C-alpha positions as CSV (number, residue, x, y, z in Angstrom):
1,X,81.6,111.1,97.3
2,X,84.6,112.6,99.1
3,X,87.1,110.0,100.7
4,X,88.5,111.2,103.9
5,X,92.1,110.4,104.9
6,X,93.0,108.4,101.8
7,X,96.7,109.0,102.2
8,X,96.7,108.2,105.9
9,X,94.8,105.1,105.2
10,X,97.2,103.8,102.5
11,X,100.4,105.1,104.1
12,X,99.5,104.0,107.5
13,X,99.7,107.2,109.5
14,X,97.5,108.9,112.0
15,X,97.8,112.5,111.2
16,X,101.2,112.1,109.6
17,X,101.0,111.2,105.9
18,X,104.5,111.1,104.9
19,X,107.9,112.1,106.2
20,X,111.2,112.6,104.5
21,X,114.1,110.5,105.9
22,X,116.0,113.4,107.3
23,X,117.5,114.2,110.7
24,X,115.2,115.0,113.8
25,X,113.8,118.6,113.6
26,X,112.2,120.8,116.2
27,X,108.6,119.9,117.2
28,X,106.0,122.3,115.9
29,X,103.2,123.7,118.0
30,X,100.6,125.8,116.1
31,X,98.6,128.5,117.7
32,X,96.7,131.5,116.6
33,X,99.4,133.7,117.8
34,X,102.4,132.0,116.4
35,X,105.4,134.2,115.9
36,X,107.4,134.8,112.7
37,X,110.1,132.3,113.6
38,X,107.6,129.5,114.2
39,X,106.0,130.4,110.8
40,X,109.4,130.3,109.1
41,X,110.1,126.8,110.6
42,X,106.7,125.6,109.5
43,X,107.5,127.0,106.0
44,X,110.7,124.9,105.9
45,X,109.3,121.7,107.5
46,X,105.7,121.2,106.4
47,X,103.9,120.6,103.1
48,X,100.2,119.9,102.8
49,X,98.2,118.0,100.2
50,X,94.6,117.6,99.4
51,X,94.3,113.9,98.6
52,X,90.8,114.2,97.1
53,X,92.0,116.9,94.8
54,X,95.1,114.9,93.9
55,X,93.0,112.0,92.7
56,X,90.2,114.1,91.1
57,X,92.5,116.3,89.0
58,X,95.0,113.5,88.0
59,X,94.7,111.9,84.6
60,X,94.2,108.6,86.5
61,X,91.2,110.0,88.5
62,X,89.7,111.7,85.5
63,X,89.9,108.4,83.5
64,X,88.1,106.7,86.4
65,X,85.5,109.4,86.5
66,X,84.9,109.1,82.8
67,X,84.5,105.3,82.9
68,X,82.0,105.7,85.8
69,X,80.0,108.4,84.0
70,X,79.8,106.3,80.8
71,X,78.8,103.2,82.8
72,X,76.2,105.2,84.8
73,X,74.6,106.5,81.6
74,X,74.4,103.1,80.2
75,X,72.9,101.7,83.3
76,X,70.3,104.5,83.5
77,X,69.3,103.8,79.9
78,X,69.0,100.1,80.7
79,X,66.9,100.9,83.8
80,X,64.6,103.0,81.7
81,X,64.3,100.2,79.1
82,X,63.5,97.6,81.7
83,X,61.0,99.8,83.5
84,X,59.2,100.3,80.2
85,X,59.1,96.6,79.5
86,X,57.8,95.7,83.0
87,X,55.2,98.5,82.9
88,X,53.9,97.2,79.5
89,X,53.8,93.6,80.8
90,X,52.0,94.6,83.9
91,X,49.4,96.4,81.8
92,X,49.1,93.3,79.6
93,X,48.6,91.0,82.6
94,X,46.0,93.3,84.0
95,X,44.0,93.2,80.7
96,X,44.2,89.3,80.6
97,X,43.0,89.0,84.2
98,X,39.4,88.8,83.1
99,X,40.2,85.8,80.8
100,X,42.2,83.9,83.5
101,X,41.1,81.8,86.3
102,X,42.0,82.9,89.9
103,X,44.8,80.3,90.1
104,X,46.2,81.2,86.6
105,X,46.2,84.9,87.5
106,X,47.9,84.3,90.8
107,X,50.6,82.2,89.1
108,X,51.2,84.7,86.4
109,X,51.3,87.6,88.9
110,X,53.7,85.7,91.2
111,X,56.0,85.0,88.2
112,X,55.9,88.6,87.3
113,X,56.8,89.8,90.8
114,X,59.7,87.3,90.9
115,X,61.0,88.5,87.6
116,X,60.6,92.2,88.6
117,X,62.4,91.6,91.9
118,X,65.3,89.7,90.1
119,X,65.7,92.6,87.8
120,X,65.7,95.1,90.6
121,X,68.3,93.1,92.4
122,X,70.5,92.7,89.4
123,X,70.4,96.5,88.7
124,X,71.2,97.3,92.3
125,X,74.2,95.0,92.0
126,X,75.4,96.8,88.9
127,X,75.1,100.1,90.7
128,X,77.1,98.7,93.6
129,X,79.9,97.7,91.1
130,X,80.3,101.3,90.2
131,X,81.1,102.1,93.8
132,X,83.4,99.0,94.1
133,X,85.2,100.0,90.9
134,X,86.0,103.5,92.2
135,X,87.1,102.2,95.6
136,X,89.4,99.6,93.8
137,X,90.9,102.3,91.4
138,X,91.4,104.7,94.4
139,X,93.3,102.0,96.3
140,X,95.4,101.4,93.2
141,X,96.2,105.0,92.8
142,X,97.1,105.8,96.4
143,X,98.8,102.5,96.8
144,X,101.5,103.5,94.3
145,X,101.6,107.1,95.2
146,X,104.0,107.1,98.2
147,X,107.3,107.1,96.2
148,X,106.1,109.9,93.9
149,X,104.9,112.1,96.8
150,X,108.1,111.4,98.6
151,X,110.1,112.7,95.7
152,X,107.9,115.8,95.4
153,X,108.2,116.4,99.1
154,X,112.0,116.3,98.9
155,X,112.1,118.5,95.8
156,X,110.0,121.1,97.5
157,X,112.4,121.2,100.4
158,X,109.8,120.0,103.0
159,X,110.3,117.3,105.6
160,X,106.8,116.4,106.6
161,X,103.7,116.0,104.4
162,X,100.3,116.2,106.1
163,X,96.7,116.1,105.0
164,X,95.5,119.6,104.1
165,X,92.4,119.0,106.2
166,X,94.5,118.7,109.3
167,X,95.6,122.4,109.0
168,X,93.3,125.0,110.7
169,X,95.5,128.0,109.9
170,X,98.3,127.8,107.3
171,X,100.7,130.1,105.6
172,X,101.1,130.5,101.9
173,X,103.4,128.0,100.0
174,X,102.7,124.9,102.1
175,X,100.3,123.1,99.6
176,X,102.0,120.9,97.1
177,X,98.9,119.3,95.5
178,X,99.4,120.8,92.1
179,X,103.0,119.6,91.9
180,X,101.9,116.2,93.1
181,X,99.2,115.9,90.4
182,X,101.8,116.7,87.7
183,X,104.2,114.1,89.2
184,X,101.6,111.4,89.4
185,X,100.6,112.1,85.8
186,X,104.2,111.8,84.6
187,X,104.7,108.6,86.6
188,X,101.4,106.8,85.9
189,X,99.4,108.8,83.3
190,X,95.8,107.5,83.4
191,X,96.8,104.3,85.0
192,X,96.1,102.1,82.0
193,X,93.7,99.2,81.9
194,X,92.3,98.5,85.5
195,X,92.9,95.0,86.9
196,X,89.2,94.7,87.6
197,X,87.4,96.4,84.6
198,X,84.0,98.0,85.0
199,X,81.8,95.6,83.0
200,X,78.4,97.1,82.8
201,X,76.3,97.0,79.6
């Protein structure tokens, strides 16, 4: 699922993700008919970044995706096994119905329903943990990204970094996502062991 505005959320900006600590510069106003001088100023001032691509293509994000994929497959296999077990027990209970009193059958059916609901709830909680794990790892990734992005921004010669989705019309050379991915890989690799591991059978 695509997370919108991750950088803005973690860096606390509304529309402005990151700014280099440099002297005040002319205010930019974009329009469909911007002249060459305005485009040149934009080339000097602005850089853009796709925060979703930054996470997805980084070693950190790829490690998270692999862990989630592995856990999802294990969870699906467990779901299939539990479903098969419950189906078999339901069939067995149906066969035994003729040998049981009404009270005995009601009690057995009620116990079965409670167990099935408990299993359903437990499996749903495990599925939710996948979402919580990804959210936690995204927060960890973007929470430590600011100094790295600041350095990449300065090395690129830009003064202001904005979310790529905020740009309607851009000029070539503004995007620094690829450079940011390489820098994050160098700084953090795959992020190592997460503080809250994904523990799903």
